[in-house]
Steps between C-alpha positions, in 0.01 A plus 500: 500500500301271729525539872576185695297424809732506802555183692250471789795464739617849402166673544533502880874485577627427849750715690865411438604188685145379567331201339194279500511130578274296275336180632787262422763732647290579805441131568868418460605774741233400751612137493866593543421735787281239668768232463762716668273632774397144580866406523568794732209390718647151533809664652287688754467838325156659541348743252461874555382766256645853527331797329595603148609848613611666822607841617832578339675568830429142615654352187791745522570379852534147367679563173705807574463819297286429196577663166173646371589357159507149643166501680149595392374761746173687538317716750249295697174700470357427846808601699693722261810292580743372238445129437695256284423178319721236658825428311574213741298314760771426756471839677124447523548159660756652738244762602234233560732285712620796706148631566194280451684170554733627769342298782536166322804289590792476263596354264249651263457328163289696254418448133346747259371544148449823308631746246770759553544806280840615377618729227610350172876448500740301288434311180394179671198642682201605293238506775448751777271272700686201645291212640667329794466235762744499786582428862651684795661322794534714814678392816737235361861607476736409218631257395211289629238733354694551176528126446128452569407757237742375236364149548143632474580687178644184345200296617250752358672520161511122475134478598418742216668261256845657460800270516774706336571814703779659703490673838776762502616579856664821610546711811427871513752531780796441267474815292357698790809422711733606219330837457647704783254699709712809432402498133228739391163356393577605143831312495348196666222499242744532208712212630196281562377556143846421363517175696149409383612545138813293573701760312862498618591833339192670643572360847859626482389845381225535760730372773773746412253789491368400842836423658357160600738292716407155359494559125706188426253284691204662323668442163544131583131440578377458140717188454411353840185326381408148402516187712648423839856545372428866425378549858808331644719729289297800610524417869879478468524819295283703736648359821681825585207730416185601689307266266663188645211412733232541230696290251552222755131515591405451134731200464350342812147549361600353165640192674191462720269526198709246312486263796120538495493367144467834321850499349394426138301825494760727666744761377655794683606860434704698752436820302120482507356843585152499344190546708351761724719677750345317796695177439756445772636149435416209275342579163390243245352495149351218294573475128375262234528471121246707312486800734660840457560553871467330836169316542528517880712700742535565868732542791556596862392838638572492872473880544166558326259403780672745736388786274145409601581458870573125524854370542488166319707318241325422173541371146275420206464457127254570219428309180425703187213299351552636148868403503416159644247449225762585236732239650227236503411571140867478398520165679184382320323441828125494440214575732276228635139584432190304592245399240229757419185394322258669260165324501289529187173593664312764694593692816286269718652178370536280813841380384645844577427468869634144504831608347535794738426283805791283388733800470495526118431836338205478263297740284215443254468611137195396302657432159775240433693712248487803730604284796808371315603849389447646847694217668797550266505876556476486879718197568237249605622144458185299424164536335214268603235466229224275626688194617798554265829660604666720238849649477441873430831532313419237237131428534589131526361263764691510828514301819334664801716680753614254765487620859841530659703495177762771464516725201741558220863591568656640188248327275503154659227414743602321817233238570367520142647599165444790272535408135458784256285688751273203579493405864475132579411409852605814686442866563671741267681831508841653512726472794645847477510624858603831360 
Protein backbone atom coordinates (compact mmCIF):
# COMPACT_ATOMS: atom_id res chain seq x y z
CA UNK A 1 0.00 0.00 0.00
CA UNK A 2 1.46 3.36 -0.99
CA UNK A 3 1.39 6.23 1.42
CA UNK A 4 -0.04 9.48 0.11
CA UNK A 5 1.83 12.68 0.78
CA UNK A 6 -0.35 14.92 2.97
CA UNK A 7 -1.57 18.18 1.57
CA UNK A 8 0.85 21.02 2.42
CA UNK A 9 -2.05 22.88 4.05
CA UNK A 10 -2.41 20.05 6.58
CA UNK A 11 1.25 19.84 7.54
CA UNK A 12 1.02 22.96 9.72
CA UNK A 13 -2.64 23.28 10.77
CA UNK A 14 -3.97 26.44 12.37
CA UNK A 15 -5.87 26.59 15.67
CA UNK A 16 -9.64 26.15 15.35
CA UNK A 17 -11.33 29.27 14.05
CA UNK A 18 -8.14 30.88 12.72
CA UNK A 19 -7.22 31.34 9.07
CA UNK A 20 -4.75 32.87 6.66
CA UNK A 21 -5.68 35.50 4.12
CA UNK A 22 -4.00 34.98 0.77
CA UNK A 23 -3.12 37.99 -1.42
CA UNK A 24 -6.48 38.31 -3.19
CA UNK A 25 -8.47 37.99 0.03
CA UNK A 26 -6.18 40.35 1.92
CA UNK A 27 -6.44 42.98 -0.81
CA UNK A 28 -10.22 42.67 -0.95
CA UNK A 29 -10.56 43.09 2.82
CA UNK A 30 -8.13 46.01 2.85
CA UNK A 31 -10.07 47.80 0.10
CA UNK A 32 -13.40 47.25 1.83
CA UNK A 33 -12.03 48.47 5.16
CA UNK A 34 -10.47 51.52 3.53
CA UNK A 35 -13.70 52.36 1.70
CA UNK A 36 -15.71 52.30 4.91
CA UNK A 37 -13.14 54.12 7.03
CA UNK A 38 -12.94 56.83 4.37
CA UNK A 39 -16.72 57.13 4.49
CA UNK A 40 -16.65 57.39 8.28
CA UNK A 41 -14.03 60.14 8.00
CA UNK A 42 -16.26 62.13 5.66
CA UNK A 43 -18.85 62.17 8.45
CA UNK A 44 -16.29 63.51 10.95
CA UNK A 45 -15.23 60.26 12.65
CA UNK A 46 -11.51 60.12 13.45
CA UNK A 47 -9.52 56.91 13.75
CA UNK A 48 -8.27 55.38 17.00
CA UNK A 49 -6.56 52.03 17.57
CA UNK A 50 -7.16 50.19 20.86
CA UNK A 51 -4.86 47.34 21.98
CA UNK A 52 -5.63 43.75 21.06
CA UNK A 53 -5.87 42.69 24.72
CA UNK A 54 -6.50 44.35 28.07
CA UNK A 55 -6.73 43.36 31.69
CA UNK A 56 -9.82 41.24 32.10
CA UNK A 57 -11.29 43.43 34.83
CA UNK A 58 -11.40 46.40 32.42
CA UNK A 59 -13.31 44.43 29.82
CA UNK A 60 -15.57 42.96 32.51
CA UNK A 61 -16.45 46.47 33.61
CA UNK A 62 -17.63 47.24 30.10
CA UNK A 63 -19.29 43.98 29.16
CA UNK A 64 -20.56 42.70 32.47
CA UNK A 65 -19.51 39.33 33.86
CA UNK A 66 -17.66 37.42 31.17
CA UNK A 67 -18.10 33.67 30.81
CA UNK A 68 -14.61 32.16 30.61
CA UNK A 69 -15.88 29.99 27.75
CA UNK A 70 -16.73 33.07 25.72
CA UNK A 71 -13.43 34.93 26.04
CA UNK A 72 -9.82 33.90 25.50
CA UNK A 73 -7.94 34.68 28.71
CA UNK A 74 -4.33 34.34 29.77
CA UNK A 75 -2.00 35.46 32.53
CA UNK A 76 0.02 38.49 31.44
CA UNK A 77 3.64 37.52 32.23
CA UNK A 78 4.94 40.95 33.26
CA UNK A 79 2.22 41.73 35.81
CA UNK A 80 0.80 38.32 36.67
CA UNK A 81 -2.68 39.77 36.06
CA UNK A 82 -5.39 38.02 34.08
CA UNK A 83 -5.73 39.56 30.61
CA UNK A 84 -8.23 38.86 27.84
CA UNK A 85 -8.26 39.18 24.08
CA UNK A 86 -10.98 41.68 23.27
CA UNK A 87 -14.35 40.14 22.30
CA UNK A 88 -15.68 43.62 21.46
CA UNK A 89 -14.08 47.02 20.98
CA UNK A 90 -16.84 49.25 22.35
CA UNK A 91 -15.74 48.93 26.01
CA UNK A 92 -12.19 49.82 24.94
CA UNK A 93 -13.42 52.94 23.16
CA UNK A 94 -15.50 53.82 26.22
CA UNK A 95 -12.39 53.54 28.39
CA UNK A 96 -10.41 55.77 26.02
CA UNK A 97 -13.11 58.45 25.92
CA UNK A 98 -13.55 58.44 29.69
CA UNK A 99 -9.82 58.67 30.40
CA UNK A 100 -7.35 59.78 27.73
CA UNK A 101 -9.89 61.81 25.73
CA UNK A 102 -11.81 63.12 28.72
CA UNK A 103 -10.68 66.73 28.32
CA UNK A 104 -11.83 67.01 24.71
CA UNK A 105 -15.25 68.57 24.11
CA UNK A 106 -18.21 66.41 23.20
CA UNK A 107 -19.52 65.13 20.92
CA UNK A 108 -16.78 62.61 20.32
CA UNK A 109 -16.83 60.78 16.98
CA UNK A 110 -14.38 57.90 16.78
CA UNK A 111 -13.78 55.21 14.17
CA UNK A 112 -11.76 52.03 14.53
CA UNK A 113 -10.48 49.00 12.68
CA UNK A 114 -9.29 45.71 14.13
CA UNK A 115 -10.04 42.11 14.99
CA UNK A 116 -12.07 40.85 17.92
CA UNK A 117 -11.84 37.32 19.27
CA UNK A 118 -14.90 35.30 20.22
CA UNK A 119 -15.59 31.65 20.81
CA UNK A 120 -17.07 29.61 18.00
CA UNK A 121 -20.85 29.48 18.34
CA UNK A 122 -23.69 28.52 16.05
CA UNK A 123 -23.55 26.95 12.63
CA UNK A 124 -23.21 30.23 10.75
CA UNK A 125 -19.91 31.31 12.30
CA UNK A 126 -16.80 29.34 11.39
CA UNK A 127 -14.19 31.89 12.43
CA UNK A 128 -13.05 32.90 15.88
CA UNK A 129 -11.29 36.06 14.68
CA UNK A 130 -13.76 38.68 13.43
CA UNK A 131 -12.36 41.63 11.45
CA UNK A 132 -14.32 44.82 12.03
CA UNK A 133 -14.55 48.48 11.26
CA UNK A 134 -16.86 50.61 13.33
CA UNK A 135 -17.74 53.92 14.91
CA UNK A 136 -18.72 55.22 18.33
CA UNK A 137 -20.64 58.46 18.84
CA UNK A 138 -20.42 59.89 22.37
CA UNK A 139 -22.33 62.90 23.60
CA UNK A 140 -25.27 62.92 21.17
CA UNK A 141 -28.55 61.74 22.64
CA UNK A 142 -31.11 59.63 20.82
CA UNK A 143 -32.97 59.91 18.55
CA UNK A 144 -30.61 62.46 16.97
CA UNK A 145 -27.56 60.26 17.51
CA UNK A 146 -29.39 57.07 16.53
CA UNK A 147 -30.54 58.62 13.27
CA UNK A 148 -27.01 59.86 12.50
CA UNK A 149 -25.57 56.38 12.94
CA UNK A 150 -28.27 54.59 10.96
CA UNK A 151 -27.74 57.04 8.12
CA UNK A 152 -23.97 56.50 8.31
CA UNK A 153 -24.39 52.71 8.21
CA UNK A 154 -26.55 52.97 5.09
CA UNK A 155 -24.07 55.38 3.48
CA UNK A 156 -21.10 53.11 4.23
CA UNK A 157 -22.79 49.99 2.87
CA UNK A 158 -23.78 51.80 -0.30
CA UNK A 159 -20.24 53.14 -0.69
CA UNK A 160 -18.95 49.56 -0.46
CA UNK A 161 -21.19 48.63 -3.40
CA UNK A 162 -24.19 47.07 -1.65
CA UNK A 163 -27.64 48.12 -2.82
CA UNK A 164 -29.86 45.33 -1.49
CA UNK A 165 -29.79 45.26 2.31
CA UNK A 166 -32.09 45.78 5.28
CA UNK A 167 -31.52 47.67 8.53
CA UNK A 168 -33.61 45.97 11.22
CA UNK A 169 -34.48 48.38 14.05
CA UNK A 170 -35.32 47.38 17.59
CA UNK A 171 -35.21 48.79 21.11
CA UNK A 172 -33.64 46.96 24.03
CA UNK A 173 -35.97 48.86 26.35
CA UNK A 174 -39.03 46.91 25.18
CA UNK A 175 -38.10 43.49 26.53
CA UNK A 176 -36.19 45.00 29.44
CA UNK A 177 -39.33 46.84 30.60
CA UNK A 178 -41.42 43.68 30.38
CA UNK A 179 -39.00 41.67 32.52
CA UNK A 180 -39.90 42.77 36.03
CA UNK A 181 -37.00 43.70 38.30
CA UNK A 182 -38.37 41.24 40.86
CA UNK A 183 -37.49 38.29 38.61
CA UNK A 184 -34.32 36.39 39.39
CA UNK A 185 -31.40 36.65 36.95
CA UNK A 186 -31.99 33.02 35.99
CA UNK A 187 -35.64 33.63 35.12
CA UNK A 188 -34.83 36.83 33.26
CA UNK A 189 -32.18 34.99 31.26
CA UNK A 190 -34.54 32.11 30.41
CA UNK A 191 -37.23 34.52 29.22
CA UNK A 192 -34.77 36.55 27.18
CA UNK A 193 -33.52 33.41 25.41
CA UNK A 194 -37.09 32.31 24.72
CA UNK A 195 -37.96 35.69 23.20
CA UNK A 196 -34.78 35.59 21.11
CA UNK A 197 -35.84 32.20 19.71
CA UNK A 198 -39.35 33.59 19.07
CA UNK A 199 -40.75 30.39 20.55
CA UNK A 200 -44.26 30.99 21.92
CA UNK A 201 -44.41 27.75 23.91
CA UNK A 202 -40.99 28.36 25.44
CA UNK A 203 -41.94 31.94 26.37
CA UNK A 204 -45.15 30.70 28.02
CA UNK A 205 -43.30 27.97 29.93
CA UNK A 206 -40.48 30.25 31.09
CA UNK A 207 -42.96 32.97 32.02
CA UNK A 208 -45.07 30.60 34.09
CA UNK A 209 -42.00 29.24 35.87
CA UNK A 210 -40.87 32.77 36.68
CA UNK A 211 -44.29 34.14 37.61
CA UNK A 212 -43.66 36.97 35.12
CA UNK A 213 -46.41 39.63 35.12
CA UNK A 214 -46.32 40.43 31.36
CA UNK A 215 -46.21 36.99 29.76
CA UNK A 216 -48.95 37.83 27.24
CA UNK A 217 -47.00 40.87 26.05
CA UNK A 218 -43.78 38.84 25.78
CA UNK A 219 -45.62 36.15 23.79
CA UNK A 220 -46.89 38.80 21.36
CA UNK A 221 -43.41 40.18 20.55
CA UNK A 222 -42.39 37.53 17.97
CA UNK A 223 -45.23 38.60 15.64
CA UNK A 224 -44.62 42.33 16.14
CA UNK A 225 -41.99 42.62 13.44
CA UNK A 226 -41.92 43.81 9.86
CA UNK A 227 -42.75 47.26 8.53
CA UNK A 228 -44.30 50.33 10.08
CA UNK A 229 -47.69 48.63 10.46
CA UNK A 230 -46.15 46.11 12.87
CA UNK A 231 -44.78 48.96 14.99
CA UNK A 232 -48.14 50.74 15.04
CA UNK A 233 -49.79 47.51 16.17
CA UNK A 234 -47.10 47.02 18.79
CA UNK A 235 -47.45 50.52 20.20
CA UNK A 236 -51.19 49.95 20.61
CA UNK A 237 -50.74 46.49 22.12
CA UNK A 238 -48.10 47.61 24.62
CA UNK A 239 -49.81 50.88 25.55
CA UNK A 240 -50.80 49.63 29.02
CA UNK A 241 -47.44 48.01 29.82
CA UNK A 242 -44.10 49.38 31.04
CA UNK A 243 -42.81 48.91 27.46
CA UNK A 244 -45.08 51.62 26.07
CA UNK A 245 -42.43 54.36 26.06
CA UNK A 246 -39.78 52.18 24.36
CA UNK A 247 -42.22 51.03 21.68
CA UNK A 248 -43.31 54.60 20.95
CA UNK A 249 -39.67 55.68 20.82
CA UNK A 250 -38.94 53.00 18.21
CA UNK A 251 -41.88 54.07 16.06
CA UNK A 252 -40.72 57.69 16.19
CA UNK A 253 -37.20 56.66 15.11
CA UNK A 254 -38.58 54.54 12.27
CA UNK A 255 -40.62 57.51 11.03
CA UNK A 256 -37.65 59.88 11.30
CA UNK A 257 -35.40 57.48 9.38
CA UNK A 258 -38.06 57.06 6.71
CA UNK A 259 -38.41 60.83 6.40
CA UNK A 260 -34.62 60.99 5.91
CA UNK A 261 -34.94 58.76 2.85
CA UNK A 262 -33.88 55.49 4.50
CA UNK A 263 -37.32 53.86 4.37
CA UNK A 264 -36.54 51.36 1.56
CA UNK A 265 -33.86 49.77 3.75
CA UNK A 266 -35.83 49.64 7.03
CA UNK A 267 -37.63 46.92 8.96
CA UNK A 268 -38.43 46.70 12.67
CA UNK A 269 -38.64 44.08 15.43
CA UNK A 270 -40.12 44.88 18.83
CA UNK A 271 -38.80 41.58 20.20
CA UNK A 272 -35.14 42.15 19.32
CA UNK A 273 -32.94 41.16 22.27
CA UNK A 274 -29.59 40.24 20.70
CA UNK A 275 -26.42 42.07 21.58
CA UNK A 276 -24.32 42.69 24.63
CA UNK A 277 -26.00 43.58 27.89
CA UNK A 278 -24.85 47.20 27.72
CA UNK A 279 -27.50 48.23 25.17
CA UNK A 280 -30.06 50.52 26.75
CA UNK A 281 -32.20 51.72 23.82
CA UNK A 282 -32.10 51.51 20.05
CA UNK A 283 -30.45 48.45 18.51
CA UNK A 284 -30.03 47.83 14.80
CA UNK A 285 -28.67 45.10 12.53
CA UNK A 286 -27.92 45.07 8.81
CA UNK A 287 -28.76 42.02 6.71
CA UNK A 288 -28.14 41.22 3.05
CA UNK A 289 -28.57 38.19 0.79
CA UNK A 290 -25.66 35.78 0.91
CA UNK A 291 -24.78 36.13 4.60
CA UNK A 292 -25.57 33.75 7.44
CA UNK A 293 -25.95 36.49 10.04
CA UNK A 294 -25.95 40.26 10.45
CA UNK A 295 -23.15 41.96 8.52
CA UNK A 296 -23.29 45.01 10.81
CA UNK A 297 -24.85 45.71 14.19
CA UNK A 298 -24.96 48.39 16.82
CA UNK A 299 -27.06 50.33 19.24
CA UNK A 300 -27.31 52.77 22.12
CA UNK A 301 -25.45 52.21 25.40
CA UNK A 302 -26.10 55.28 27.53
CA UNK A 303 -24.95 53.62 30.79
CA UNK A 304 -21.60 52.22 29.62
CA UNK A 305 -19.42 55.35 29.90
CA UNK A 306 -20.48 55.80 33.53
CA UNK A 307 -18.79 52.49 34.37
CA UNK A 308 -15.52 54.22 33.47
CA UNK A 309 -16.32 57.44 35.33
CA UNK A 310 -17.89 59.59 32.58
CA UNK A 311 -21.62 60.25 32.48
CA UNK A 312 -22.32 60.56 28.75
CA UNK A 313 -24.80 59.16 26.27
CA UNK A 314 -23.35 57.05 23.48
CA UNK A 315 -24.12 54.75 20.57
CA UNK A 316 -22.18 52.98 17.85
CA UNK A 317 -22.00 50.13 15.37
CA UNK A 318 -19.51 47.68 13.89
CA UNK A 319 -19.31 46.13 10.43
CA UNK A 320 -18.18 42.50 10.19
CA UNK A 321 -15.88 42.66 7.16
CA UNK A 322 -16.15 38.94 6.42
CA UNK A 323 -19.95 39.08 6.40
CA UNK A 324 -19.89 42.22 4.27
CA UNK A 325 -17.60 40.48 1.82
CA UNK A 326 -20.01 37.53 1.59
CA UNK A 327 -22.84 39.94 0.78
CA UNK A 328 -20.79 41.69 -1.90
CA UNK A 329 -19.83 38.41 -3.49
CA UNK A 330 -23.47 37.27 -3.48
CA UNK A 331 -24.41 40.55 -5.17
CA UNK A 332 -21.64 40.03 -7.76
CA UNK A 333 -19.98 43.29 -6.78
CA UNK A 334 -16.36 43.23 -7.93
CA UNK A 335 -13.36 45.07 -6.62
CA UNK A 336 -11.78 47.91 -8.53
CA UNK A 337 -8.08 47.29 -8.96
CA UNK A 338 -5.50 49.46 -10.67
CA UNK A 339 -3.30 48.12 -13.44
CA UNK A 340 -0.09 46.35 -12.36
CA UNK A 341 2.69 45.78 -14.84
CA UNK A 342 5.38 43.13 -15.28
CA UNK A 343 8.24 44.46 -17.38
CA UNK A 344 10.30 41.92 -19.30
CA UNK A 345 13.72 43.15 -18.31
CA UNK A 346 16.20 43.54 -15.48
CA UNK A 347 15.81 45.04 -12.01
CA UNK A 348 17.40 48.34 -13.10
CA UNK A 349 15.16 48.83 -16.12
CA UNK A 350 14.36 52.59 -16.10
CA UNK A 351 10.74 51.90 -17.01
CA UNK A 352 10.14 50.52 -13.51
CA UNK A 353 10.86 53.86 -11.88
CA UNK A 354 8.74 55.66 -14.47
CA UNK A 355 5.73 53.44 -13.77
CA UNK A 356 6.12 53.79 -10.01
CA UNK A 357 6.40 57.59 -10.22
CA UNK A 358 3.05 57.52 -12.00
CA UNK A 359 1.47 55.39 -9.27
CA UNK A 360 1.49 52.07 -11.18
CA UNK A 361 2.90 48.98 -9.49
CA UNK A 362 5.67 47.44 -11.58
CA UNK A 363 8.15 44.56 -11.25
CA UNK A 364 10.74 43.13 -13.64
CA UNK A 365 11.24 39.54 -14.81
CA UNK A 366 13.92 38.79 -17.36
CA UNK A 367 12.16 36.14 -19.47
CA UNK A 368 8.87 36.68 -21.38
CA UNK A 369 7.44 33.22 -20.67
CA UNK A 370 8.30 33.52 -16.98
CA UNK A 371 6.86 37.04 -16.88
CA UNK A 372 3.52 35.86 -18.32
CA UNK A 373 3.30 32.93 -15.90
CA UNK A 374 4.22 35.09 -12.91
CA UNK A 375 1.72 37.82 -13.88
CA UNK A 376 -1.10 35.26 -14.16
CA UNK A 377 -0.27 33.69 -10.81
CA UNK A 378 0.01 36.96 -8.88
CA UNK A 379 -2.80 38.92 -10.51
CA UNK A 380 -0.79 41.45 -12.50
CA UNK A 381 -2.81 42.88 -15.35
CA UNK A 382 -0.22 43.69 -18.05
CA UNK A 383 3.10 42.48 -19.35
CA UNK A 384 5.37 44.91 -21.23
CA UNK A 385 7.81 43.12 -23.54
CA UNK A 386 10.01 45.69 -25.22
CA UNK A 387 7.49 48.12 -26.68
CA UNK A 388 4.68 45.54 -26.93
CA UNK A 389 1.86 45.18 -24.40
CA UNK A 390 0.70 41.62 -23.72
CA UNK A 391 -2.36 40.24 -21.93
CA UNK A 392 -0.94 37.71 -19.43
CA UNK A 393 -4.13 35.61 -19.52
CA UNK A 394 -4.00 34.94 -23.27
CA UNK A 395 -0.57 36.00 -24.41
CA UNK A 396 -2.28 38.13 -27.07
CA UNK A 397 -1.41 41.76 -27.82
CA UNK A 398 -3.18 44.23 -25.54
CA UNK A 399 -3.71 47.95 -25.36
CA UNK A 400 -1.65 49.76 -22.71
CA UNK A 401 -3.29 50.66 -19.42
CA UNK A 402 -4.91 54.07 -19.71
CA UNK A 403 -4.42 56.43 -16.79
CA UNK A 404 -7.65 57.21 -14.98
CA UNK A 405 -9.70 54.33 -16.39
CA UNK A 406 -11.63 52.28 -13.86
CA UNK A 407 -11.33 48.55 -13.66
CA UNK A 408 -13.61 45.64 -14.24
CA UNK A 409 -16.91 45.32 -12.40
CA UNK A 410 -18.18 41.78 -12.66
CA UNK A 411 -16.17 41.12 -15.82
CA UNK A 412 -16.96 44.31 -17.74
CA UNK A 413 -14.45 47.11 -17.65
CA UNK A 414 -15.79 50.60 -17.14
CA UNK A 415 -13.78 52.90 -19.41
CA UNK A 416 -12.51 49.95 -21.50
CA UNK A 417 -13.78 46.46 -22.24
CA UNK A 418 -12.62 43.05 -21.27
CA UNK A 419 -13.25 40.47 -23.95
CA UNK A 420 -12.24 36.94 -23.09
CA UNK A 421 -9.67 38.26 -20.62
CA UNK A 422 -8.12 40.76 -23.05
CA UNK A 423 -8.19 44.33 -21.83
CA UNK A 424 -8.78 47.00 -24.42
CA UNK A 425 -8.05 50.53 -23.39
CA UNK A 426 -8.30 50.26 -19.61
CA UNK A 427 -6.89 48.87 -16.42
CA UNK A 428 -8.05 45.43 -15.41
CA UNK A 429 -9.04 43.51 -12.32
CA UNK A 430 -12.01 42.41 -10.32
CA UNK A 431 -14.21 44.77 -8.47
CA UNK A 432 -14.83 42.54 -5.49
CA UNK A 433 -14.57 44.85 -2.50
CA UNK A 434 -14.84 41.78 -0.38
